[in-house]
N, C-alpha and C positions, 0 to 999 in steps of 0.2 A: 883262448883256443878260437877260432872262425869257424863260422860256422857253412855246412858244405852247401855249394850251388848248386843254386836249385835247376830248374829249366826255364824257367824266366831268368833269373840271372842268366846261363848261359844265352840267352833268348838276348839279353841285353846288349849281351859286350857281342855277340853274332854283329846285331844289325848295328850298333853303332862304329863296327868294323865294315860299314857298307855294305854288309847282307842283304839283298833283300828279299830274300825267304825268308830270313829271319825277324826283318822288317813287319812282312803281312802275320805270319807268325805271329808277335810278338803284341799289333796291332789286337787281332780277334782276340789274346790274349786276355789283355787289359782294359780294352774297350767297355763291357761290359762295368766295370771297378768305378771309371774314370768316369764314363756314362751319369752312374749313381749322385759322384761326390759334383758332377757339375752342377744333374738338377736338381741335387739341393742346394747348391747354392743360391742357382739363378732363380728357385723358387722361394728364400731369402729377400731376392735383389730388385721380384717386379714391385710394379710396372717401368723399373728406370731404367730395368739392362734391357735390350733389345736384342741381346742374344741369346744362341739356340743349342740346346746342351752339346748339340751335335758337335755345332761350332768350336763348341769351347773345345771339348776334349781333342777333336781333332787338328785344332790351334796346339794346344799345352803339347800334344804330341812330338809337333814338329819340332816345339821348342827344345823337346827332350833327347827324340830321338837325331833328328835333323842338324843339327848343330854343326857347324865346321870343325871347333873342337872337339873331341870324345866325352860322354863326361865318363869315371873311373866308377863304372858302378857296383857298389859292395856288394848288396843284395836286392831284393824286391821291395826292404822296406825302406831303402835310399831311395827308388825308383817313385815309390808311394806318396813319400815325404816332397821330393821333386814336385810332382805332379801336381801338389795341394800349392805348393810356392808360385811353380808357372801360372796356372788358371788366376791365385791371387793376383799376379801380373799383367796377366789378362785383360782383369776388370779392372785394374784401376788402368792401366792404359786406354781403358776402352771409353771409362769415366772421364779419363782426362781432354780423350779422343773429343768425347759428346760436348763437356763445358766449352771447348776452344770454339764451337760454334757460336756465331754472335744469337744472343739472348732473341727467344723468341723466332730465331733464324729456323727453323724445320717448322714450327707453328705454322696450321692451316690456320686460318681467320674465320673460321666456321662458328665462333661462339665462344662464352665464356669455359663451355667443359673441355673442349680440349686444350684452352690456356691455362684451366687448373691444372690438368694431365703434366703440360708443359712444365709449368712452376712444379709440380713434384718431382718429375723424371731427373730434373737438374738441382732439387735438394738434395735426391739420392744422390746422385751423380757425384756430390760435394759429400758425402757422407763419409762414400767409399774411400774420395779419397784424404778424407780424412783422416780416416780409420789405417788405412797405408801411411799416414808422417806417424802417427802416435804408435802404431808396430816397430817401423823403427826406430820411435827411441825407446821402447820399452826391450827392444832385443841390445839394446848398449847397454839397458839396467843388467837384465835377464833375459839373455840371449834363448833358455831352456820354455818361458814363460808365454815369449813370443813366440816358439815355434807350436804351441799346444792352441793358442790360440788358429795359427794359418791353420794348424790342424785339424782343431772342431769347427773354425766358421769359415774356412774358405777352402776346405777338405769335406766337410762331412763326416766327419771321421769320431766313431761313440769315444767316449771313456776307454773303454777298455782295448780298441783298435788303435787307440790316441798312444798310450800306454804299452800295447807290442810294439808301435812303430818305434818309438823313445825306449825301449826297452828301460822302465821304469813300470812302478808299481801303478795300479786306477788311483792309489788312494794318494800318492802324489800329483797323478793330472789333475785332481778333482782339487788339491787344498792351491796347487798353482792356477787352474785358472780362473780357480774362487778372487784370488788375488789379481792375476790378471786384468778380469774383469774391473774389481774393483779400483784399480789406477787406469787405466781403459776409460772408466764412465768418469773418472776424475780429471782425466785429462780431453776429455772432449766436452763437459759439460761449458755451457758458455760463461765467463766470467770465472 
C-alpha cells in the first residue's frame, strides 16, 4: 500500500517539472531541516571544513532539484535520504579540492600556529575522503548499514528519524549502526 502524497511530495514533483513557484515553496519548506542537518555535519568537521551551513544547504538543494534529469521523488523520506547523500558528496568534493592544493599552498607564513592549523585541516580532509571510500566498500557488503551511517553521520539524523526514513525499527538501526561502526573502525585503523 503506497502512502498518500504529502504537500512536500507534491511540491517536489512540481519543482522538478520546472515550476519556479513550487521550487521556492519547497525551499522554504525544507530549508530549516536541511540547515539543521548541515550545521550538525559541519560542527563535526570543524575546523577542517570551511563551508558554511547555508552554502551546503544551497548546494545540496540545487543538486537535488536543479538537475537536468529529474528525480522521481517517492515521498519526503526519499528527499531527505537523498539530501544526506548530496551533503556527503559535496563535503567529499570539497575535501578533494582542498587536498588538491599544494601542501602549504594556502598557508600564511605568519608562524607555527597557522602551520599546525593547516596540517590539522589536511588531516581532517583526508579523514573525510577515507570515510567516503570506506562507505563505498561497506555499501557493497551491506547497503543498509552504509545508508544508516550516511544518514546518521552525514545527515545528522537520530536513531528514530533514521528508522522512520528507512522504514525499519529503531532497534535495527542501532544494531546496524553498531556493526557498521565496528567495520569502519577496522577499515580505517592504520595497519
